[in-house]
C-alpha positions as CSV (number, residue, x, y, z in Angstrom):
1,M,1.6,5.8,-26.0
2,S,2.2,9.5,-25.6
3,Q,5.6,10.8,-24.5
4,I,5.6,12.3,-21.0
5,K,7.5,15.6,-20.6
6,L,9.0,16.3,-17.1
7,Y,8.7,19.8,-15.8
8,D,10.6,20.6,-12.6
9,T,9.7,23.5,-10.4
10,T,12.1,22.9,-7.5
11,L,13.8,26.2,-8.0
12,R,10.6,28.1,-7.9
13,D,7.8,26.2,-6.1
14,G,10.4,24.2,-4.1
15,A,12.1,27.4,-2.9
16,Q,8.8,28.3,-1.2
17,T,9.3,25.5,1.3
18,E,9.4,26.7,4.9
19,G,13.0,27.0,6.0
20,V,14.5,26.7,2.5
21,S,16.5,29.4,0.9
22,F,18.6,28.4,-2.2
23,S,21.6,30.5,-3.0
24,I,22.4,31.5,-6.6
25,S,25.1,28.8,-6.7
26,D,22.6,26.2,-5.3
27,K,20.1,27.0,-8.0
28,I,22.7,26.7,-10.8
29,A,24.0,23.4,-9.4
30,I,20.5,21.9,-9.0
31,A,19.5,23.0,-12.5
32,Q,22.5,21.2,-13.9
33,K,21.7,18.0,-11.9
34,L,18.1,18.2,-13.2
35,D,19.3,18.4,-16.8
36,D,21.5,15.4,-16.2
37,L,18.4,13.5,-14.9
38,G,16.6,14.2,-18.2
39,V,14.1,16.8,-17.1
40,G,12.6,18.5,-20.1
41,Y,11.7,21.9,-18.5
42,I,13.4,23.6,-15.6
43,E,11.5,26.5,-14.0
44,A,14.2,28.6,-12.5
45,G,12.1,31.3,-10.7
46,W,10.1,34.4,-11.2
47,P,12.2,37.1,-13.0
48,G,11.8,40.5,-11.5
49,A,10.5,39.2,-8.3
50,N,13.9,39.5,-6.5
51,P,17.5,40.2,-7.4
52,K,18.5,36.6,-6.8
53,D,16.2,35.2,-9.4
54,N,17.4,37.8,-11.9
55,E,21.0,36.7,-11.3
56,V,20.0,33.0,-11.7
57,F,18.5,33.6,-15.1
58,A,21.5,35.7,-16.2
59,A,23.8,32.8,-15.3
60,L,21.6,29.9,-16.6
61,K,20.9,31.4,-20.0
62,N,24.6,31.0,-20.7
63,I,24.6,27.3,-19.8
64,E,24.0,24.9,-22.6
65,F,21.6,22.2,-21.3
66,K,21.6,18.7,-22.8
67,N,18.0,17.9,-22.2
68,A,16.2,20.8,-20.6
69,K,14.7,24.1,-21.6
70,L,14.9,27.1,-19.2
71,V,11.5,28.4,-18.1
72,A,10.6,31.8,-16.6
73,F,7.5,31.9,-14.4
74,G,5.2,34.9,-13.9
75,S,1.6,36.0,-14.0
76,T,-0.6,37.2,-16.8
77,R,-0.9,40.9,-17.4
78,R,-2.6,43.0,-14.8
79,A,-6.2,44.1,-15.3
80,A,-6.6,47.2,-17.5
81,V,-2.9,47.1,-18.6
82,K,-1.7,46.4,-22.1
83,A,0.4,43.2,-22.3
84,S,3.3,45.1,-24.0
85,Q,3.4,47.5,-21.0
86,D,3.1,45.0,-18.2
87,A,6.2,44.9,-16.0
88,V,5.9,41.2,-15.1
89,L,5.8,40.2,-18.8
90,Q,8.7,42.4,-19.6
91,A,10.8,40.9,-16.9
92,M,10.0,37.4,-18.2
93,I,11.1,38.5,-21.7
94,E,14.3,40.1,-20.4
95,S,15.2,36.9,-18.6
96,G,16.1,35.4,-21.9
97,A,14.3,32.1,-21.1
98,P,13.0,30.5,-24.3
99,V,9.9,29.1,-22.4
100,V,7.4,31.1,-20.3
101,T,4.8,29.8,-17.9
102,L,2.0,32.1,-17.0
103,V,-0.1,31.7,-14.0
104,G,-3.8,32.7,-14.6
105,K,-6.9,32.1,-12.6
106,G,-8.8,28.9,-13.7
107,S,-11.6,29.4,-11.1
108,H,-14.6,31.8,-11.4
109,A,-14.7,32.2,-7.6
110,Q,-11.0,33.1,-7.4
111,V,-11.5,35.7,-10.1
112,T,-14.5,37.4,-8.4
113,R,-13.5,37.0,-4.8
114,V,-9.7,37.3,-4.9
115,L,-8.8,39.3,-8.0
116,E,-12.1,41.1,-7.7
117,I,-12.3,41.7,-11.4
118,D,-14.9,40.9,-14.1
119,P,-14.6,37.3,-15.2
120,E,-14.4,38.4,-18.9
121,E,-11.4,40.6,-18.1
122,N,-9.6,37.5,-16.6
123,I,-10.1,35.7,-19.9
124,N,-8.8,38.7,-21.8
125,M,-5.8,38.8,-19.6
126,V,-5.0,35.2,-20.4
127,Q,-5.5,35.7,-24.1
128,D,-3.6,39.0,-24.4
129,S,-0.6,37.8,-22.4
130,I,-0.2,34.6,-24.4
131,S,-0.7,36.3,-27.7
132,Y,1.9,38.9,-26.9
133,L,4.5,36.3,-25.7
134,K,3.9,34.1,-28.7
135,S,4.4,37.0,-31.1
136,L,7.9,37.3,-29.6
137,G,8.7,33.6,-30.3
138,R,8.4,32.2,-26.9
139,E,7.0,28.7,-26.0
140,V,4.2,29.4,-23.6
141,F,2.3,27.4,-21.1
142,L,-0.7,28.5,-19.0
143,D,-0.8,27.3,-15.4
144,A,-4.5,27.3,-14.8
145,E,-4.4,28.1,-11.0
146,H,-7.1,26.5,-8.8
147,F,-8.4,24.7,-11.9
148,F,-9.8,21.6,-10.1
149,D,-11.6,23.6,-7.4
150,G,-12.9,25.9,-10.1
151,Y,-14.0,23.0,-12.3
152,K,-16.1,21.6,-9.4
153,D,-17.8,25.0,-8.8
154,N,-18.2,26.3,-12.4
155,A,-16.8,23.9,-15.0
156,A,-18.0,26.0,-17.9
157,Y,-15.9,29.0,-16.9
158,S,-12.8,27.0,-16.1
159,M,-13.0,25.4,-19.6
160,R,-13.5,28.8,-21.2
161,V,-10.1,29.9,-19.6
162,L,-8.4,26.9,-21.2
163,A,-10.1,27.5,-24.6
164,A,-8.9,31.1,-24.5
165,A,-5.4,30.0,-23.9
166,Q,-5.6,27.6,-26.8
167,Q,-7.1,30.2,-29.1
168,A,-4.3,32.6,-28.2
169,G,-1.7,30.1,-29.3
170,A,-0.5,28.5,-26.0
171,D,1.7,25.4,-26.4
172,G,0.0,23.8,-23.5
173,V,-2.3,24.3,-20.5
174,V,-1.4,23.0,-17.0
175,L,-4.2,22.0,-14.6
176,C,-3.3,23.0,-11.1
177,D,-4.6,21.5,-7.9
178,T,-3.4,24.6,-6.1
179,N,-4.9,24.0,-2.7
180,G,-3.9,20.3,-2.8
181,G,-7.4,19.0,-1.8
182,A,-8.5,17.0,-4.8
183,L,-8.7,13.2,-4.8
184,P,-7.5,11.0,-7.7
185,E,-10.9,10.2,-9.1
186,E,-11.7,13.9,-9.3
187,I,-8.4,14.6,-11.0
188,Y,-8.9,11.8,-13.5
189,Q,-12.5,12.9,-14.5
190,A,-11.6,16.6,-14.9
191,T,-8.4,15.9,-16.8
192,R,-10.1,13.5,-19.1
193,A,-12.7,16.1,-19.9
194,V,-10.0,18.7,-20.7
195,V,-8.0,16.3,-22.9
196,S,-11.2,15.6,-24.9
197,A,-11.9,19.3,-25.4
198,I,-8.4,20.8,-25.9
199,N,-6.1,20.1,-28.8
200,I,-2.9,21.3,-27.2
201,A,-0.7,19.6,-24.6
202,V,-2.3,19.2,-21.1
203,G,-0.1,19.2,-18.0
204,I,-0.7,18.5,-14.3
205,H,0.5,20.4,-11.3
206,C,-0.5,19.0,-7.9
207,H,0.1,20.1,-4.3
208,N,0.2,17.6,-1.5
209,D,-2.1,19.0,1.2
210,S,-4.2,15.8,1.3
211,D,-1.1,13.6,0.7
212,C,-2.4,12.7,-2.8
213,A,-0.1,14.7,-5.0
214,V,1.7,11.7,-6.5
215,A,-1.4,9.7,-6.9
216,N,-3.2,12.6,-8.4
217,T,-0.4,13.2,-10.9
218,L,-0.4,9.6,-12.0
219,A,-4.3,9.7,-12.3
220,A,-3.9,12.8,-14.6
221,V,-1.4,10.9,-16.8
222,N,-3.8,8.0,-17.0
223,A,-6.4,10.5,-18.2
224,G,-4.2,11.8,-20.9
225,A,-1.9,14.5,-19.4
226,T,1.5,14.6,-21.1
227,Q,3.4,17.1,-19.0
228,V,4.1,16.3,-15.4
229,Q,5.1,19.1,-13.0
230,G,6.7,18.5,-9.6
231,T,9.7,19.1,-7.4
232,V,12.6,16.9,-6.2
233,N,11.7,15.4,-2.8
234,G,8.3,17.0,-2.9
235,L,9.5,20.4,-1.8
236,G,7.0,23.2,-1.9
237,E,4.8,25.5,0.1
238,R,2.7,24.1,3.0
239,C,2.7,20.3,2.5
240,G,4.8,20.4,-0.7
241,N,4.3,19.5,-4.4
242,A,4.2,16.2,-6.2
243,N,7.4,14.4,-5.5
244,L,9.3,13.7,-8.8
245,C,11.4,11.2,-7.0
246,A,8.3,9.0,-6.7
247,V,6.6,10.1,-9.9
248,I,9.5,9.4,-12.3
249,P,10.0,5.7,-11.3
250,A,6.3,5.2,-11.1
251,L,5.9,6.4,-14.7
252,K,8.9,4.4,-16.0
253,L,8.7,1.2,-14.0
254,K,5.0,0.9,-13.2
255,M,3.3,2.6,-16.1
256,T,5.9,1.7,-18.8
257,Y,6.6,5.2,-20.0
258,N,10.1,4.0,-20.8
259,D,11.3,7.3,-22.4
260,V,10.5,9.5,-19.4
261,V,14.2,9.1,-18.4
262,N,16.7,6.5,-19.5
263,D,17.9,3.6,-17.3
264,E,21.2,5.3,-16.4
265,Q,19.5,8.6,-15.5
266,L,17.0,6.7,-13.2
267,R,20.0,5.0,-11.4
268,H,21.1,8.5,-10.3
269,L,17.7,9.4,-8.8
270,R,18.7,8.8,-5.1
271,E,22.0,10.7,-5.7
272,I,20.0,13.7,-7.0
273,S,17.5,13.5,-4.2
274,L,20.3,13.6,-1.6
275,F,22.0,16.4,-3.5
276,V,18.9,18.6,-3.4
277,A,18.3,17.7,0.2
278,E,21.8,18.8,1.1
279,R,21.4,22.1,-0.8
280,A,18.1,22.7,0.9
281,N,19.8,22.0,4.3
282,M,17.1,19.4,5.0
283,A,17.5,15.8,6.0
284,L,16.0,13.4,3.5
285,P,13.2,11.5,5.3
286,N,14.3,7.9,5.8
287,N,10.9,6.5,4.7
288,M,10.7,8.5,1.4
289,A,9.5,6.1,-1.3
290,Y,12.2,4.8,-3.7
291,V,15.1,7.1,-2.5
292,G,14.9,7.0,1.3
293,S,17.4,5.0,3.2
294,S,14.6,2.9,4.7
295,A,12.8,2.4,1.3
296,F,14.4,-1.1,1.0
297,S,15.2,-1.8,4.6
298,H,14.0,-5.0,6.2
299,K,13.7,-5.7,9.9
300,A,11.3,-8.6,10.3
301,G,13.0,-12.0,10.2
302,L,10.3,-13.4,8.1
303,H,10.9,-10.7,5.4
304,V,14.7,-11.2,5.3
305,S,14.3,-14.9,5.1
306,G,12.0,-14.5,2.1
307,L,14.3,-12.0,0.5
308,R,17.2,-14.4,0.6
309,R,15.2,-16.7,-1.5
310,W,13.6,-14.1,-3.9
311,S,14.4,-10.4,-4.0
312,G,10.8,-9.7,-5.1
313,S,9.2,-11.3,-2.0
314,Y,9.1,-8.1,0.0
315,Q,10.4,-5.4,-2.5
316,H,8.3,-3.9,-5.3
317,I,11.3,-3.1,-7.4
318,E,15.1,-3.8,-7.4
319,P,16.6,-1.0,-5.4
320,D,19.6,-0.4,-7.7
321,L,17.2,0.7,-10.5
322,V,16.8,4.0,-8.6
323,G,20.3,4.1,-7.2
324,N,19.3,2.8,-3.8
325,K,20.2,-0.5,-2.0
326,M,18.7,-3.1,0.2
327,R,19.5,-2.8,3.9
328,T,19.1,-5.5,6.5
329,L,18.3,-4.2,10.0
330,V,19.2,-6.1,13.1
331,S,17.1,-5.8,16.2
332,D,15.0,-7.8,18.7
333,Q,12.6,-8.3,15.8
334,S,15.2,-10.2,13.8
335,G,15.6,-13.8,12.9
336,R,18.6,-15.9,11.9
337,A,18.3,-14.7,8.3
338,N,18.9,-11.1,9.4
339,I,22.1,-12.1,11.1
340,L,23.3,-14.2,8.1
341,Q,22.4,-11.5,5.6
342,K,24.0,-8.7,7.6
343,A,27.2,-10.7,8.0
344,E,27.4,-11.4,4.3
345,E,27.0,-7.7,3.6
346,M,29.9,-7.0,6.0
347,G,32.1,-9.7,4.4
348,I,31.9,-12.0,7.5
349,D,31.2,-15.7,6.7
350,L,28.7,-17.3,9.1
351,T,27.4,-19.9,6.7
352,G,27.2,-23.3,8.3
353,S,27.5,-21.7,11.8
354,G,23.9,-22.3,12.9
355,K,24.8,-22.4,16.6
356,E,26.9,-19.2,16.3
357,I,24.1,-17.4,14.5
358,K,21.7,-18.4,17.2
359,N,24.1,-17.2,19.9
360,I,24.5,-13.8,18.1
361,L,20.8,-13.4,17.7
362,Q,20.3,-14.0,21.4
363,I,23.0,-11.5,22.3
364,V,21.3,-8.9,20.1
365,K,18.0,-9.5,21.8
366,D,19.6,-9.4,25.3
367,M,21.5,-6.2,24.4
368,E,18.3,-4.5,23.0
369,S,16.5,-5.3,26.2
370,R,19.3,-3.3,28.0
371,G,18.7,-0.3,25.7
372,F,21.0,-0.9,22.8
373,Q,19.7,-0.6,19.3
374,Y,21.8,-1.8,16.3
375,E,19.7,-0.8,13.3
376,N,21.2,2.7,13.3
377,A,24.6,1.6,14.7
378,E,25.9,-0.8,12.2
379,A,29.5,-0.3,13.2
380,S,28.7,-1.6,16.7
381,F,26.9,-4.6,15.3
382,E,29.8,-5.4,13.0
383,L,32.1,-5.2,16.0
384,L,29.9,-7.7,17.7
385,L,30.3,-10.1,14.9
386,Q,34.0,-9.6,14.6
387,K,34.5,-10.2,18.3
388,G,33.0,-13.6,17.8
389,E,35.6,-14.6,15.1
390,V,38.4,-17.0,16.0
391,G,41.6,-15.2,16.7
392,F,40.0,-11.8,17.4
393,K,42.2,-9.5,19.3
394,A,41.0,-6.1,20.6
395,P,43.2,-3.2,19.7
396,F,42.9,-1.9,23.3
397,E,41.3,-2.8,26.6
398,L,39.9,-0.5,29.2
399,I,41.2,-0.8,32.7
400,D,39.3,2.2,34.2
401,Y,38.3,5.7,33.6
402,M,37.2,8.7,35.8
403,V,35.5,11.9,34.8
404,V,35.3,15.0,37.0
405,V,33.2,18.0,36.4
406,E,33.5,21.1,38.6
407,K,32.5,24.7,38.5
408,R,35.5,26.9,39.3
409,R,35.0,30.5,40.4
410,R,37.5,33.2,39.3
411,F,37.7,36.9,39.4
412,S,37.1,38.7,36.1
413,T,38.1,42.3,35.6
414,K,36.0,42.5,32.5
415,N,32.8,41.5,34.5
416,N,34.0,43.3,37.6
417,G,33.3,40.3,39.8
418,D,33.4,36.5,40.1
419,V,32.5,34.3,37.2
420,A,32.0,30.5,37.2
421,D,33.8,28.3,34.6
422,L,32.6,24.7,34.0
423,V,35.7,22.5,33.8
424,A,35.6,18.8,32.7
425,E,38.5,16.5,33.2
426,A,38.8,12.8,32.3
427,M,41.3,10.2,33.2
428,V,41.6,7.0,31.1
429,K,43.8,4.0,31.7
430,L,44.1,1.5,28.9
431,K,46.0,-1.7,28.1
432,V,47.5,-1.8,24.6
433,N,49.9,-4.7,23.6
434,D,50.6,-5.4,27.3
435,E,51.5,-1.8,27.9
436,I,49.5,0.3,30.4
437,L,48.6,3.8,29.0
438,H,47.4,6.4,31.5
439,T,46.3,9.8,30.3
440,V,44.4,12.8,31.4
441,S,42.6,15.4,29.3
442,E,40.2,18.3,29.6
443,G,37.2,19.1,27.5
444,D,34.2,21.3,27.0
445,G,32.1,18.8,28.8
446,P,32.4,15.3,30.3
447,V,32.0,13.4,27.0
448,N,34.4,15.7,25.2
449,A,36.9,15.3,27.9
450,L,36.5,11.5,27.8
451,D,36.9,11.5,24.0
452,N,40.0,13.6,24.2
453,A,41.6,11.4,26.9
454,L,40.9,8.2,24.8
455,R,42.4,9.7,21.7
456,K,45.4,11.0,23.7
457,A,46.0,7.5,25.1
458,L,45.7,5.8,21.7
459,N,47.6,8.3,19.7
460,S,51.1,7.1,20.8
461,V,50.4,3.6,19.5
462,Y,47.8,4.3,16.8
463,P,48.6,7.7,15.3
464,Q,45.8,7.2,12.7
465,V,43.2,8.1,15.3
466,A,44.1,11.7,14.8
467,N,42.0,11.6,11.6
468,V,38.9,10.4,13.4
469,K,36.4,13.0,14.3
470,L,33.2,12.7,16.3
471,T,30.6,14.4,14.0
472,D,27.3,13.7,15.8
473,Y,26.3,12.8,19.3
474,K,22.7,12.0,20.2
475,V,21.2,11.1,23.6
476,R,17.8,9.5,24.1
477,L,16.0,8.5,27.3
478,I,14.3,5.2,26.6
479,G,12.1,4.6,29.7
480,E,12.4,3.1,33.1
481,S,15.1,0.5,33.9
482,S,14.8,-2.1,36.6
483,S,15.9,0.5,39.2
484,T,14.7,4.0,39.8
485,G,16.7,5.5,36.9
486,S,15.9,5.7,33.2
487,L,18.0,3.9,30.6
488,T,20.0,6.2,28.3
489,R,20.9,5.4,24.8
490,V,23.8,7.3,23.1
491,L,24.3,7.2,19.3
492,I,27.6,8.5,17.9
493,E,28.6,9.3,14.4
494,S,32.3,9.3,13.6
495,S,34.2,10.1,10.4
496,N,37.7,10.0,9.1
497,G,36.8,12.3,6.2
498,K,36.2,9.5,3.8
499,H,33.8,7.2,5.6
500,N,31.2,7.7,8.4
501,W,30.2,5.0,10.9
502,H,27.7,4.8,13.8
503,T,28.0,3.2,17.2
504,V,25.8,2.9,20.2
505,G,26.1,2.7,23.9
506,A,23.4,2.3,26.6
507,G,23.0,2.2,30.4
508,E,21.7,3.9,33.4
509,N,24.6,6.4,33.4
510,I,25.0,8.7,30.5
511,I,28.8,8.9,30.8
512,D,29.1,5.1,30.8
513,A,26.8,4.8,27.8
514,S,28.9,7.5,26.0
515,W,32.1,5.6,26.8
516,I,30.7,2.4,25.3
517,A,29.8,4.3,22.1
518,L,33.1,6.1,22.0
519,A,35.2,3.0,22.6
520,D,33.2,1.1,19.9
521,S,33.9,3.9,17.5
522,M,37.7,3.9,18.0
523,E,37.8,0.1,18.1
524,Y,35.8,-0.2,14.9
525,F,38.1,2.2,13.1
526,L,41.3,0.5,14.3
527,I,40.1,-2.9,13.3
528,N,38.8,-1.8,9.9
529,K,41.2,1.1,9.2
530,D,42.5,-0.5,6.0
531,K,39.1,-0.4,4.3
532,L,38.2,2.9,5.9
533,I,41.1,4.8,4.5
534,K,40.4,3.8,0.9
């Protein structure tokens, strides 16, 4: 079985994702993570295209990678220009990268209709550029752009381009589904034809415009391709590129290319996926295969019951192989197994408590009918379980609260007239250890004022609450209630700097729903503070 070489283009193709702009430090940090993952080639950008890429190459060429080679990307020489005098080729040489990937047209129609040059000149451009770079000791790959579309239209010409690259001394040719419209069978047939005709390495580079990039990549490997190009999380222009976070485990775990990365590197896959998502300032989709938070999440009671007997009953691999973990979701779709499994994950022993499990399940279903949702608010669900334990004592009890919002007019010399200030004030009365605490606080809005008043009341007894911050607040209208109003669901994320947790509130009144989520957040922290401060 041939060894597969991983070629990452996150820093070049991935940087073309709409809304993504990697800084120099981002690119350097991502490159080091990719090297740790075991990637063989890291395409860092297009030297000379912009000052940022030049600085990235200047920094990366001084870093000693354990596994990867640094790659500079650029185009073949321009028409009617000598390779030795072409500015793009010179910039690639000056980058110091030991490997160069040249993009050249692999489609007759693209040459005549886009470049608008003689097809023979395109072949000369490919040959001259590769020969020149090889004479300088570089490892050279040709990205045959639009190859699969070109192969369908004029296979003979597309094959001539690859043959020219081989004759010029290229170390490999990469077949590109540039427009992302090919299907797996087309990829397989064309790649197989190339592998039969070419004596150098054949690579695959797929875009995801028909949602087939991963399938197309694996089809090419089945046909004999030995270099796999892609990006972390499938980043890339338009619909993105082949997602290496799906390709790598598929190659290793499904197709038994065991040397593509080692077991320990594979276990860091989700970590690297999250790292790149953070640097790209993009949330990782929950349902992303292998590495998404929902990839091994189970909601249906039948599924969870099966998983408790056999982990392979509703999972195609063990989650920890890729650094992920199984999650049990609790909702009105749940069965007893969900409750039992979730309790075990939280360290709460419900074994042998059949009646208690049944009661909890009924409470969950009743609460969800009132707008609550626990699958994204695990702290609220854990509280629900803890409140059912013998000897439970709540850290505080609400007596009442009041929130006032008013618009106050005042004279402003700066604006030469009256201005209106929105003022929110909240009063909270709590019972803590038989003591009544009564506090008032202002805030930027009613929820902020309520949050401030709650903290102020608790701080005298539980000074640890000063470390708890509300980091996210989401409101969703969830349809008509039994009255004329709509139910409102509030989801809150809180953090103490070491751990994050999520709570939920629901009701016809947004302030009351917010209070429930806020109170759950503080109550969860106070009950679990010993484990949350570790």
